[in-house]
N, C-alpha and C positions, 0 to 999 in steps of 0.2 A: 503493499502500499503505499503511496506517495505522502509525503506531508506537504501543504502547504506553504509557503513561507508565511510567516507572523509580522505583520504591520504594528510595532511599537510606538505609544505615545512617547512624547520627551522625556514625560515624570517615569515611564515603566522603562525605557530605556537606561536613563540616571539610575533607578533602583538597579537593574539588572547589573549594569556595569560599576556600581558601588562608588559612585561620583555623584555630586550636585548638579541639579538639573542648569545651573549657570555654566558648566562646564561643557554640558552638550550645546549649549545656546552659543559660546563662544567659538566651538570647534566649527559651528553650522556658518557663524559668520564671519569666519577667518577661509570660508571655503572647503577644509578639510574633510567635513562630513555632509552629507546630501537627506536633505530631507522632503517632503513631499506634502501637499495641501491638500487635504480632503475635506471640503466645506470650512468649519473655523477651526479643524484641528490640524497641526503637522504630525506626520508620522515619520518612524522611519523604519522602512522595511528592511527583513534580514537581510537581503541581496546586499544594500545600500552600506548597512552596519558591517558584515563581514570585508567588503571591500575598505573601508575605513582600516577596520583592523588589520587587515594585510598590509595596506598601507603604512600604518603608523608601526609596523612588526619591522618592515624592511628599513626605515627610517634609522630605526634604533639599533638597527644592525649594521648598518652601515656607518652611524655615528660612530658606533664601538670599535670599528674594525681599523 
C-alpha cells in the first residue's frame, strides 16, 4: 500500500522538528524552505521538507570538510 505525502502546517512542522515556529518562518523567508498556500493556511508538504533537509545536510557536510 502506497503512503500519501502528508502536508504539515507550520506549527506542526516546527513541533515535528523540535524547533520554534519562528525558525520555520525564517527559513521560508530566506528561501531555503518552500511552503504552499492552501486557502489562508501555509503548509509544508513532505517532499518540500525532505528536499530542505537534504540540502541542509549537504551544506553541513561540505562545511565540515
